[in-house]
N, C-alpha and C positions, 0 to 999 in steps of 0.2 A: 031691192033696198040695200043701201050701203051704210056701213057703220065703221067708225075708226076706234080702235082700242090699242093702247100700249100693251106690249106683251114682253115676256121674258122667255127666251129660248133656253131650255136646260140641257140641250144636246140631243134630245129626241122628241120633246113635246113643247108646243107653244103654250105658255101659261098667261092668260089675260090678266091685266091689272084690275079690271072691273068685271062684273057679271056679264055674260054673253047670253042673250035670250035666243037660242036656236033650238030647233027640234032635234032631239037625240037621234042619231043615225042618219040624219039628212046631210047630204053632201053640200059643201060650200066651197068657195074659192077665196083664198087670202092673197093679198099682195104685200110682200115684205119690203120695207124700206129701212134704211139705217139712218138714225137721227144725225143731223149735221155735226153735233159735238162728238160723235163717235167715229166720223169719217175724217180722212185727211183732205181737207178742203184745198190745200195748196197743190195737190196733185190733180185737181179737177182741171180739165183742159180750158175751161172758161175762166179760171181764176186770174190768169195773167194775160187776158186777151188783148189788152192795150199794147202789149209788147209786139204784137203783130202789125200794128199800125205803121204806115209809112207816109211820107210827104208826097202827095200827088202833084203838087204845084197848081192845083185847081182851087182857086180861092172861093168859089161859090158852090162847091160840091155838096155841102149839106143842104143848101136851099134848092139846088137844081138837080138832085140825084136822079129824078125820073128822066130828065133830059139826057144825062150821061149814061144811064143804064139802059133806057128803053127807046131813046131817040125822040121823045116827046118834045114839043115846043117848050122853050124856056118860060118859066112863070113870069119873070120880069126881066127887063133888059138892064144889065149892070154896066156901070162905067168902070173900066179897068184902069 
């Protein structure tokens, strides 16, 4: 069973914001994530992914991506 709790880390101990109903002495696993407001979003590689886009000159690329990527037949015939 998985539960989510906000916690405060005091330098040595995670202190949950709400009660945690666990058996004392029982091992558990926690996954630590940092809230978005505390992280530097602009340094995320996906933040400015549109800057990597380039002009391919292929006018129907969005519609016919399977054709160009995998060689499948075109979905429809386009007049250029």
